[in-house]
C-alpha positions as CSV (number, residue, x, y, z in Angstrom):
1,M,18.3,-0.7,-36.7
2,R,15.2,-1.8,-34.7
3,K,12.8,1.1,-33.5
4,K,12.2,1.1,-29.5
5,K,8.9,0.3,-28.7
6,K,7.2,3.5,-26.8
7,F,5.6,3.3,-23.7
8,L,3.3,5.9,-22.3
9,V,2.7,5.8,-18.3
10,V,-0.2,7.4,-16.8
11,F,-0.1,8.3,-12.9
12,T,-2.3,10.4,-10.7
13,G,-1.3,12.3,-7.7
14,D,2.6,12.9,-6.2
15,L,5.5,12.4,-8.8
16,P,6.9,8.7,-8.0
17,T,10.0,9.0,-5.6
18,K,12.9,6.6,-4.5
19,F,12.1,6.0,-0.9
20,L,9.2,8.3,0.4
21,G,5.4,6.8,0.6
22,A,4.1,3.5,-0.4
23,S,2.4,3.4,-4.2
24,T,4.9,6.3,-5.3
25,V,7.8,3.9,-4.7
26,V,6.1,1.4,-6.5
27,F,5.7,3.5,-9.5
28,Y,9.3,4.6,-9.5
29,Q,10.3,1.3,-9.5
30,F,8.0,0.7,-12.8
31,I,9.4,3.4,-14.6
32,K,12.9,3.2,-14.0
33,F,12.7,-0.5,-15.3
34,L,11.2,0.7,-18.3
35,L,13.7,3.2,-18.8
36,D,16.3,0.4,-18.1
37,K,14.9,-1.7,-20.5
38,D,15.8,0.8,-23.2
39,Y,11.7,1.5,-24.2
40,E,11.1,4.9,-25.4
41,L,9.1,6.5,-22.4
42,H,6.5,9.4,-22.1
43,L,5.0,10.2,-18.9
44,L,1.4,11.5,-18.0
45,A,0.8,12.8,-14.9
46,I,-2.5,14.2,-13.6
47,N,-3.0,15.7,-10.2
48,T,-5.4,18.4,-8.4
49,R,-2.2,20.3,-6.9
50,K,0.6,22.1,-9.4
51,Y,3.9,20.7,-9.5
52,K,6.8,22.8,-8.6
53,K,9.0,23.0,-11.2
54,K,11.9,22.3,-8.9
55,N,10.5,19.2,-8.1
56,I,9.9,17.9,-11.6
57,I,13.5,18.7,-12.4
58,K,14.7,16.8,-9.3
59,F,12.5,13.7,-10.4
60,L,13.5,13.4,-13.9
61,N,17.0,14.0,-13.1
62,S,16.8,11.3,-10.5
63,F,17.0,8.9,-13.5
64,K,20.7,10.1,-14.1
65,N,21.7,8.7,-17.8
66,K,18.4,7.4,-18.5
67,R,16.1,10.1,-20.3
68,I,12.3,10.3,-20.7
69,K,11.1,11.3,-23.7
70,S,8.4,13.4,-22.9
71,F,6.9,14.7,-19.3
72,N,3.2,15.6,-19.7
73,Y,1.7,17.4,-16.7
74,C,-2.3,18.1,-16.6
75,F,-3.6,20.0,-13.8
76,L,-7.2,19.5,-12.8
77,K,-9.2,21.0,-9.9
78,N,-10.8,17.5,-9.0
79,F,-10.0,13.7,-10.3
80,F,-13.9,12.9,-10.5
81,N,-17.2,14.6,-11.0
82,F,-18.8,14.1,-7.7
83,N,-18.6,15.2,-4.1
84,K,-20.3,14.2,-0.8
85,F,-23.6,16.5,-1.4
86,N,-24.3,15.1,-5.7
87,L,-22.8,11.6,-5.3
88,L,-26.3,10.0,-5.0
89,I,-27.3,11.8,-8.0
90,K,-24.1,11.1,-10.4
91,K,-22.7,8.3,-11.6
92,I,-19.0,8.3,-10.9
93,K,-16.7,9.7,-13.6
94,T,-13.1,11.3,-14.1
95,S,-13.0,14.5,-14.6
96,S,-12.5,15.5,-18.3
97,L,-9.6,15.9,-19.8
98,S,-9.6,19.3,-22.5
99,K,-9.6,18.5,-26.4
100,S,-5.7,20.0,-26.5
101,Q,-4.4,17.7,-23.9
102,I,-6.1,14.4,-25.4
103,S,-4.8,15.6,-28.8
104,K,-1.2,16.2,-27.3
105,I,-1.3,12.6,-26.0
106,K,-2.6,10.9,-29.1
107,K,0.3,12.1,-31.2
108,I,2.7,10.4,-29.0
109,K,1.4,6.7,-30.6
110,P,2.4,4.5,-27.9
111,D,2.7,0.9,-28.7
112,K,1.5,0.3,-25.0
113,I,-0.2,2.3,-22.1
114,L,0.7,1.4,-18.2
115,A,-2.0,3.1,-16.0
116,L,-0.9,2.8,-12.3
117,D,-4.3,2.4,-10.5
118,I,-7.7,2.9,-11.2
119,T,-8.0,6.4,-11.5
120,A,-5.0,6.7,-14.0
121,T,-6.6,4.0,-16.1
122,S,-9.9,5.8,-16.1
123,F,-8.1,9.4,-17.7
124,A,-6.0,6.9,-19.9
125,K,-9.5,5.3,-21.4
126,Q,-10.6,9.1,-22.3
127,I,-7.7,8.8,-24.9
128,F,-7.0,5.4,-25.9
129,D,-9.5,2.4,-26.4
130,N,-6.9,-0.7,-26.2
131,K,-3.6,-1.6,-25.6
132,I,-3.9,-0.4,-21.7
133,Y,-2.0,-2.4,-18.9
134,V,-3.0,-1.7,-15.4
135,W,-1.4,-1.9,-12.0
136,L,-4.0,-1.9,-9.2
137,G,-3.3,-1.0,-5.5
138,D,-6.4,-1.2,-3.1
139,L,-9.6,-1.1,-4.3
140,N,-11.9,2.1,-3.8
141,F,-15.2,-0.1,-3.2
142,S,-13.4,-1.9,-0.6
143,T,-11.7,0.4,1.3
144,T,-14.4,2.9,1.5
145,W,-16.4,0.4,3.3
146,Y,-14.0,-0.2,5.8
147,H,-13.3,3.2,6.3
148,F,-16.9,3.7,7.3
149,Y,-16.9,0.1,9.4
150,Y,-14.0,1.7,11.6
151,K,-15.5,5.1,11.8
152,Y,-18.7,3.4,12.8
153,F,-16.7,0.9,15.6
154,N,-15.6,4.1,17.0
155,S,-18.8,6.2,17.0
156,L,-22.4,5.0,16.7
157,A,-23.3,8.0,15.0
158,Y,-21.7,6.9,11.6
159,Y,-24.4,4.2,11.5
160,T,-26.8,6.9,10.1
161,F,-24.7,7.2,6.8
162,F,-25.0,3.3,6.2
163,L,-27.2,3.9,2.9
164,Y,-25.3,6.4,1.9
165,I,-22.3,4.6,2.0
166,K,-23.8,1.2,0.4
167,I,-24.5,3.2,-2.4
168,F,-21.2,4.9,-2.5
169,V,-20.0,1.4,-2.9
170,L,-22.5,0.1,-5.5
171,K,-21.4,2.9,-7.7
172,W,-17.5,2.4,-7.2
173,K,-18.1,-0.9,-8.4
174,H,-19.8,0.0,-11.4
175,F,-17.1,2.2,-12.3
176,Y,-14.4,-0.5,-11.8
177,K,-16.3,-2.6,-14.0
178,N,-16.6,0.1,-16.8
179,V,-13.4,1.6,-16.2
180,L,-11.1,-2.2,-16.4
181,S,-13.0,-3.5,-19.2
182,N,-11.0,-4.0,-22.2
183,T,-7.4,-4.0,-20.2
184,N,-4.9,-5.8,-19.2
185,I,-4.9,-6.1,-15.3
186,I,-2.1,-7.1,-12.3
187,S,-3.1,-6.2,-8.7
188,G,-0.6,-5.3,-6.0
189,S,-2.7,-7.2,-3.5
190,N,-4.0,-10.7,-3.9
191,A,-7.1,-9.9,-1.7
192,N,-8.6,-7.8,-5.0
193,I,-8.3,-10.9,-7.1
194,K,-11.6,-12.3,-5.7
195,E,-13.4,-9.0,-5.1
196,L,-12.8,-8.2,-8.9
197,K,-14.0,-11.6,-10.2
198,K,-17.4,-11.0,-8.2
199,I,-18.2,-7.9,-10.8
200,G,-17.1,-10.1,-13.5
201,I,-13.2,-8.5,-14.1
202,Y,-10.2,-11.1,-14.4
203,S,-6.7,-10.2,-13.0
204,E,-3.4,-11.5,-11.8
205,Y,-1.7,-11.1,-8.6
206,Q,2.0,-9.7,-8.8
207,P,4.2,-9.1,-6.0
208,Y,5.1,-5.3,-6.3
209,P,8.7,-4.4,-6.1
210,W,9.9,-3.1,-3.0
211,P,13.0,-2.0,-2.0
212,K,12.7,0.0,0.8
213,V,14.3,-2.6,3.2
214,F,17.4,-2.8,6.2
215,K,20.3,-4.5,6.8
216,K,19.7,-7.2,9.7
217,L,21.8,-5.7,12.9
218,K,23.0,-7.7,15.7
219,V,22.2,-6.1,19.0
220,K,20.9,-6.9,22.3
221,K,17.3,-6.7,22.9
222,R,15.6,-5.1,25.8
223,N,14.9,-6.9,29.1
224,K,11.2,-6.4,28.8
225,P,9.0,-7.8,26.2
226,S,9.0,-5.1,23.4
227,F,7.1,-4.6,20.1
228,V,6.9,-2.1,17.6
229,F,3.5,-0.6,16.0
230,F,4.4,1.3,12.6
231,G,2.7,2.8,9.7
232,N,1.6,6.2,8.4
233,L,-0.8,6.1,11.4
234,V,-4.0,7.3,9.5
235,G,-4.6,4.9,6.5
236,L,-6.9,2.1,6.5
237,G,-4.5,-0.4,7.5
238,S,-3.6,2.0,10.6
239,K,-7.2,2.4,11.7
240,S,-7.7,-1.4,11.8
241,A,-4.6,-2.0,13.8
242,F,-5.2,0.6,16.3
243,N,-8.5,-0.7,17.1
244,Y,-7.4,-4.1,17.8
245,L,-4.2,-3.1,19.6
246,L,-6.1,-0.9,22.1
247,N,-9.3,-3.1,22.5
248,E,-8.4,-6.6,22.2
249,I,-4.7,-6.7,22.2
250,Y,-3.3,-4.2,25.3
251,P,-5.7,-5.5,28.0
252,K,-4.3,-9.2,27.7
253,Y,-0.9,-8.0,27.5
254,E,-1.1,-6.3,30.9
255,L,-2.8,-9.7,32.4
256,L,0.2,-11.5,31.1
257,W,2.9,-8.9,32.1
258,G,1.5,-6.4,34.5
259,Q,0.8,-3.1,34.1
260,D,4.8,-2.0,33.9
261,G,6.1,-5.5,32.3
262,F,6.3,-4.7,28.8
263,N,6.5,-1.9,26.0
264,I,4.7,-0.9,22.8
265,F,6.5,1.4,20.5
266,V,4.4,3.4,18.0
267,C,5.8,5.2,15.3
268,G,4.8,7.3,12.0
269,S,5.0,9.9,10.0
270,H,1.5,11.4,10.5
271,K,-0.5,12.5,13.8
272,I,-2.9,9.8,15.6
273,G,-6.3,10.5,15.2
274,M,-8.1,12.3,18.4
275,N,-9.9,9.0,19.5
276,H,-6.5,6.8,19.6
277,K,-4.5,9.8,21.0
278,K,-6.9,10.1,24.2
279,K,-7.0,6.5,24.7
280,I,-2.9,5.9,24.4
281,K,-2.2,8.8,26.8
282,K,-4.1,6.5,29.3
283,L,-1.9,3.5,28.5
284,K,1.6,3.4,30.5
285,N,3.0,0.5,28.6
286,I,2.6,2.3,25.0
287,H,5.0,5.1,23.8
288,F,4.3,7.3,21.1
289,L,6.9,8.0,19.1
290,G,6.1,10.0,16.1
291,Y,8.6,9.7,12.9
292,V,11.6,7.6,14.1
293,K,14.5,8.5,11.7
294,N,16.5,5.1,12.7
295,L,13.7,2.7,12.8
296,N,15.8,-0.1,12.3
297,G,18.0,0.6,15.3
298,L,14.5,0.5,17.3
299,V,13.3,-2.4,16.1
300,S,16.3,-4.4,16.7
301,T,16.2,-3.9,20.0
302,C,12.7,-5.1,20.2
303,H,11.3,-8.6,20.1
304,A,8.7,-8.3,17.2
305,C,6.6,-6.1,15.1
306,L,3.1,-6.2,15.7
307,F,0.9,-5.7,12.6
308,P,-3.0,-6.5,14.1
309,I,-4.5,-5.4,11.1
310,D,-7.7,-7.4,10.6
311,V,-9.1,-5.4,7.8
312,P,-8.9,-7.6,4.7
313,V,-8.0,-5.5,2.3
314,G,-4.4,-4.6,0.8
315,N,-1.1,-5.7,0.7
316,R,0.7,-3.9,3.5
317,S,4.4,-2.4,2.5
318,R,4.9,-1.8,6.2
319,I,4.9,-5.9,6.3
320,V,7.0,-6.3,3.0
321,T,9.6,-3.8,4.7
322,G,9.6,-5.6,7.9
323,L,10.1,-9.2,5.8
324,G,12.6,-7.9,3.9
325,S,14.7,-6.4,7.0
326,G,14.2,-9.7,8.8
327,W,12.4,-8.3,11.8
328,P,10.1,-10.8,13.5
329,I,6.5,-10.6,12.3
330,I,3.3,-11.0,14.4
331,A,0.5,-10.1,12.4
332,H,-3.2,-10.7,12.2
333,K,-3.9,-13.8,9.5
334,N,-6.1,-11.5,7.5
335,V,-3.1,-9.6,6.1
336,S,-2.1,-13.1,4.4
337,I,-5.2,-12.8,2.4
338,G,-3.5,-9.9,0.4
339,N,0.0,-11.1,1.1
340,P,-0.3,-15.0,0.3
341,H,3.6,-15.0,0.8
342,L,3.3,-15.0,4.4
343,K,3.3,-18.0,5.9
344,N,2.6,-18.8,9.8
345,G,5.4,-20.1,11.8
346,Y,7.6,-20.1,8.7
347,N,8.4,-16.1,8.0
348,C,6.1,-14.7,10.4
349,L,3.7,-15.6,13.1
350,L,0.1,-15.1,12.3
351,A,-3.0,-14.6,14.8
352,E,-6.7,-15.3,14.4
353,K,-7.9,-14.1,17.9
354,S,-6.6,-11.8,20.5
355,D,-5.6,-15.0,22.7
356,D,-3.3,-16.0,19.3
357,F,-1.5,-12.8,19.7
358,V,-0.8,-13.0,23.5
359,K,0.3,-16.7,23.0
360,I,2.7,-16.0,20.1
361,S,4.0,-13.0,21.6
362,K,4.9,-14.7,24.7
363,Q,6.9,-17.4,22.5
364,I,8.8,-14.9,20.8
365,Y,10.1,-13.0,23.5
366,K,11.1,-16.4,25.2
367,N,12.2,-18.2,22.3
368,H,15.4,-16.9,20.9
369,N,15.6,-19.7,18.0
370,L,12.3,-19.2,17.0
371,S,12.8,-15.6,16.2
372,K,16.0,-16.2,14.3
373,N,14.4,-18.8,12.1
374,I,11.5,-16.2,11.6
375,S,14.0,-13.4,10.3
376,F,15.7,-15.9,8.4
377,N,12.7,-17.4,6.5
378,A,11.7,-13.8,6.0
379,I,14.7,-12.2,4.3
380,K,14.4,-15.4,1.8
381,T,10.6,-14.9,1.3
382,Y,11.2,-11.2,0.6
383,N,14.5,-12.1,-2.1
384,K,12.2,-14.4,-4.0
385,T,9.2,-12.1,-4.4
386,Y,9.3,-8.7,-3.6
387,E,12.9,-8.1,-4.2
388,P,12.7,-5.5,-7.6
389,K,14.7,-7.6,-9.7
390,H,12.5,-10.9,-9.0
391,S,9.2,-9.0,-9.0
392,L,10.2,-6.7,-12.0
393,Q,10.8,-10.1,-13.9
394,K,7.1,-11.1,-13.7
395,F,6.0,-7.7,-14.6
396,E,8.1,-7.8,-17.8
397,K,6.5,-10.9,-18.5
398,F,2.9,-9.4,-18.4
399,L,3.9,-6.5,-20.4
400,N,5.0,-8.7,-23.0
401,D,1.7,-11.1,-23.2
């Protein structure tokens, strides 16, 4: 009888879930895939909050008849050795695992280690020197810079932090270069490939497995031009999109359709930042709905989803949900840097300037055939790329190289 291959999967933060969240959903798909392939699977979870026992049991039972061989959990006060006060004098490192924790994990003797994102990779490297396969999400040195940019955009006072942020970004780059050396890497965003290459790290882009899609509904559209803006409302993509929506798109929609001539529905599970909240209250055509349980029902009555995300970072899962659900997508062209499967005029409509957003919003409102074709091709693209069965075939090849 052939001996099963042992895999150790290392992840940090919240427990992976089937449908809740972004990276946690992707992580769940990877773990489920390894179980379905009948590997002997061991997990190492590292977090700064203690998991509740009932949540661990619920997670382990979610795989039904597939069993995880061991679930190992490390609680740490901090993932990293720095804070905002000592960063300038410290090199970025992950906090140290205890000798007993390292010894326990070493005894597993895995054939391969899958580290889910950079922090998990750094912890894995405290234990193992090789056989580490890495999946990367957004790059910390990119997100740090753009978070600063959008804070500066809304408040000139942040300009005083420019040098501090510059040093922070350089330290993150040094951390990535050290941690990712002698590993095998795939990235969930195509935007990462070029940025990593600049620091001498080579990786491959792969569409991640994404099951969160909705069945296409045939319902009557609203009479007014109507659009949906959704996301977590607090992340980098939402910050970028809010700025663009309120400052660039909304004024031109008013010029085109009048002060009471269109709808923009804003949905999300988190609270909006105070600056954006104050602006939205003054805008008659924006309706903040908070968390919407039947998002598919709402979007199906509207003419398109708006993703004016001009930050050239990441591969937004909300857009992948839109593709798989056949929702017409109007987005800033920069989203295609992270997601090269987005093709303007084929499975989405991409805008370079605010005038383009207005022009194509008018087109999608008036042209039913355009909307129908975009939706059809969006679903087709999702099925060939992000649908879990297809994307995990590429993932398997990566693990077997």
